[in-house]
C-alpha positions in Angstrom: 6.0 -42.8 36.1 6.5 -40.6 33.3 8.6 -41.3 30.1 11.8 -39.1 29.6 12.1 -36.6 26.3 14.8 -34.6 25.7 14.1 -32.2 22.8 17.3 -30.6 21.5 16.6 -27.0 20.2 19.2 -25.6 17.4 19.1 -22.1 16.0 17.1 -21.8 12.9 13.3 -19.8 12.7 11.4 -23.5 13.2 12.4 -23.5 16.7 9.6 -21.8 17.2 7.3 -25.1 16.4 9.5 -26.7 19.2 7.0 -25.1 21.3 4.1 -26.8 20.3 6.1 -30.0 20.4 6.9 -29.7 23.9 3.7 -29.0 25.1 1.8 -31.8 23.1 4.9 -34.0 24.7 3.6 -32.6 28.1 0.2 -33.3 27.7 0.8 -37.1 26.5 2.1 -37.4 29.7 6.1 -36.8 29.2 8.7 -35.8 31.4 10.2 -33.1 28.4 13.4 -31.9 29.2 15.1 -29.3 26.6 18.4 -28.5 25.2 19.0 -25.3 23.7 22.2 -24.4 21.0 23.5 -20.4 21.8 21.6 -19.9 18.4 18.7 -21.1 19.7 18.0 -18.9 22.0 18.0 -16.1 18.8 15.0 -17.4 17.9 13.1 -18.6 21.2 13.6 -17.9 25.0 14.7 -20.1 27.4 11.9 -19.0 29.7 9.6 -20.1 27.1 10.8 -23.9 26.7 11.4 -23.7 31.3 7.2 -22.5 31.0 5.8 -25.5 28.3 8.3 -28.4 29.8 8.0 -27.5 33.7 12.1 -28.0 33.9 14.6 -26.0 33.7 16.5 -25.8 30.4 20.1 -26.2 29.8 22.1 -23.8 26.9 25.5 -24.1 29.0 28.1 -27.1 29.5 30.0 -25.0 32.2 27.2 -23.7 34.3 28.0 -24.1 37.9 24.5 -23.0 39.1 23.4 -27.1 39.9 24.1 -30.3 42.0 27.5 -32.1 41.1 27.3 -34.3 38.0 28.7 -34.5 34.7 25.1 -33.1 33.5 25.5 -34.3 29.9 26.0 -37.7 30.7 23.4 -37.7 33.3 20.8 -36.6 30.8 22.0 -39.3 27.8 21.9 -42.1 30.7 18.4 -40.9 32.3 16.2 -39.8 28.9 14.3 -42.7 26.9 14.2 -40.9 23.0 16.5 -37.6 21.8 14.3 -35.7 19.6 16.5 -32.7 18.0 13.6 -30.2 16.1 14.8 -28.0 14.3 18.1 -29.9 13.3 20.2 -27.1 11.4 22.9 -28.4 8.8 25.4 -27.4 11.0 24.1 -29.7 14.0 23.7 -32.2 11.3 27.4 -32.2 9.9 28.8 -32.3 13.9 26.9 -35.3 14.5 27.6 -37.3 11.4 31.4 -36.4 11.9 31.7 -36.8 16.4 32.2 -33.0 17.0 31.0 -32.1 20.2 31.3 -28.7 20.8 28.4 -27.9 23.3 26.0 -29.7 25.7 23.6 -30.7 22.9 26.2 -32.1 20.6 27.6 -33.8 23.3 24.6 -35.0 25.2 23.5 -36.1 21.6 26.7 -38.8 21.2 26.7 -39.8 24.6 22.9 -41.1 24.9 22.1 -44.8 24.1 18.3 -44.0 23.6 16.6 -43.6 19.7 17.2 -40.5 18.1 15.0 -38.5 16.0 16.3 -35.7 13.8 14.0 -33.2 12.3 16.0 -31.2 9.7 14.8 -27.8 9.1 17.0 -25.4 6.3 16.8 -23.6 3.1 16.1 -25.9 0.2 19.5 -25.4 -1.8 21.3 -26.1 1.6 19.2 -29.3 2.1 19.8 -30.6 -1.3 23.3 -29.9 -1.1 25.7 -32.6 -1.8 27.8 -32.5 1.5 24.9 -31.8 3.5 23.1 -35.2 1.8 26.1 -36.9 3.2 26.2 -36.2 6.3 22.3 -37.1 6.7 23.3 -40.3 5.6 25.7 -40.9 8.1 23.6 -39.6 10.8 20.3 -41.8 8.9 22.8 -44.7 8.9 23.6 -44.5 12.6 20.3 -45.7 13.7 18.9 -42.0 14.1 14.9 -41.8 12.0 15.1 -38.9 10.5 11.8 -37.1 9.6 12.3 -35.8 6.2 11.0 -32.0 5.9 8.5 -31.2 3.4 7.9 -28.4 0.8 6.3 -24.9 1.3 7.2 -21.1 1.1 10.5 -21.2 3.4 11.1 -18.0 5.8 13.7 -16.8 3.4 10.9 -16.1 1.0 11.8 -19.5 -1.9 9.4 -22.5 -2.3 11.0 -26.1 -2.0 12.1 -28.3 0.6 13.2 -27.7 3.9 10.3 -26.8 5.8 10.3 -29.0 9.6 7.5 -32.0 9.6 5.1 -30.4 11.7 5.1 -30.8 15.8 1.8 -32.7 15.9 3.1 -35.6 13.8 6.7 -35.5 15.4 5.3 -35.9 18.9 2.9 -38.8 17.3 6.2 -40.2 16.2 7.7 -39.5 19.6 4.6 -41.7 21.3 4.5 -44.4 19.0 8.4 -44.8 19.6 7.6 -44.9 23.3 4.2 -46.4 23.1 2.4 -43.8 24.1 -0.3 -43.8 21.6 -3.6 -43.1 24.4 -5.4 -46.6 22.3 -7.1 -47.3 25.7 -8.8 -43.7 26.4 -11.5 -44.3 28.1 -11.4 -47.7 28.5 -11.5 -49.2 32.2 -9.1 -51.7 32.6 -8.9 -53.8 35.8 -5.7 -55.7 36.5 -5.0 -58.3 39.6 -1.6 -58.1 40.3 0.7 -60.1 43.9 0.1 -63.2 46.1 -2.7 -63.8 48.3 -2.0 -64.8 52.0 -4.2 -67.7 53.5 -4.2 -67.9 56.8 -4.0 -71.7 58.4 -3.9 -70.3 62.0 -3.4 -67.5 64.2 0.6 -68.0 63.1 0.8 -70.2 59.9 -0.3 -69.5 56.5 0.0 -70.1 53.1 1.6 -67.5 50.3 4.4 -67.3 47.4 6.9 -65.4 46.5 5.4 -63.4 43.9 6.6 -59.6 43.4 3.6 -58.3 41.8 5.8 -56.9 39.2 4.1 -58.0 36.1 0.7 -56.9 37.3 1.9 -53.6 38.3 4.0 -53.2 34.9 1.0 -54.4 32.6 -1.3 -51.7 34.9 1.3 -48.9 34.3 1.1 -49.0 30.6 -2.5 -49.1 30.2 -2.6 -46.2 32.3 -0.2 -44.8 29.9 -2.3 -45.5 26.7 -5.2 -43.6 27.8 -7.0 -46.3 30.2 -8.5 -45.5 33.4 -6.7 -48.8 35.5 -8.1 -50.4 38.5 -5.3 -52.1 40.7 -6.2 -55.3 42.5 -3.5 -55.6 44.6 -2.1 -58.7 47.1 0.6 -58.8 48.9 3.7 -57.1 46.3 6.8 -55.6 46.7 6.9 -54.0 43.2 6.1 -50.5 43.1 2.4 -48.6 42.1 2.7 -46.4 39.0 1.6 -43.1 40.1 -1.4 -42.7 37.2 -3.1 -45.9 38.6 -6.4 -44.2 39.2 -7.6 -46.8 42.2 -5.5 -49.3 44.0 -7.5 -51.9 46.1 -5.6 -53.8 48.6 -6.8 -57.1 49.6 -5.6 -60.7 51.4 -6.6 -63.8 50.9 -8.1 -65.5 47.3 -11.8 -64.2 48.6 -10.8 -60.8 49.1 -9.5 -60.9 45.3 -12.3 -62.8 44.1 -14.8 -60.1 45.8 -12.5 -57.3 44.2 -12.6 -58.4 41.3 -16.4 -60.1 40.2 -17.9 -56.8 41.9 -16.2 -54.0 39.5 -15.8 -56.8 37.0 -18.9 -55.3 34.8 -18.0 -52.0 34.5 -14.6 -52.5 32.9 -13.6 -53.3 29.2 -10.9 -55.3 30.6 -9.6 -57.6 33.2 -6.6 -58.7 32.8 -5.6 -61.7 35.5 -2.0 -61.4 36.6 -1.6 -62.0 40.5 -0.9 -65.6 42.0 -3.2 -66.5 44.5 -2.2 -68.8 47.2 
């Protein structure tokens, strides 16, 4: 199952770098939804982000071309992490004081998901005392602030204020969601669910295993890059779409044969089934 990431883009020149961030997150298997402020649209078009994310971009709190739903609340509830890149001094000042006057600020404050803030601005603005107080308030509320780096800025000055590179931001997101592909190239076999042992034509022995643990383990291995084979007995848990192979079995003997015939080709075998 794809992890839902909300990317907020505010009106700074670093907005163009957010295109690379969205692309990197999509390549990592995330379901990326982009919220743009009106000023952000002056730097990058909504169509660019729609093309990269494969999702509609939301820019207006009052648009009517959607199914009836309180959209900022829906997004806030469903996303697993919120990333604002770039985050301007204006945006940071608003959220520091609970001001909600557009879709991004409203959704940000409504969300209980982990938040990552990536400031980007002129050095003088970044070092301003009032801004630093606002940034401290945002950080103290639980948000992760990725401190900007020093370099040549769009205004021509040299100093702190450049947004962290998209690759680094994407890695922070993947780490937060445990999406690091540390099992890339590995083959993993996971067993799940209950087996059924027939006594006669009517009666059988089994148990109430749902297969939930095995299904969850298989999904997480796949999320982290593994090629997963799931040997599934009787189970009610949903099997994720990213499982490479699902082998359905009935009896304990069937499960034994399915596992032993494949085990030598695997890097890891995880036995999470509940044989009868």
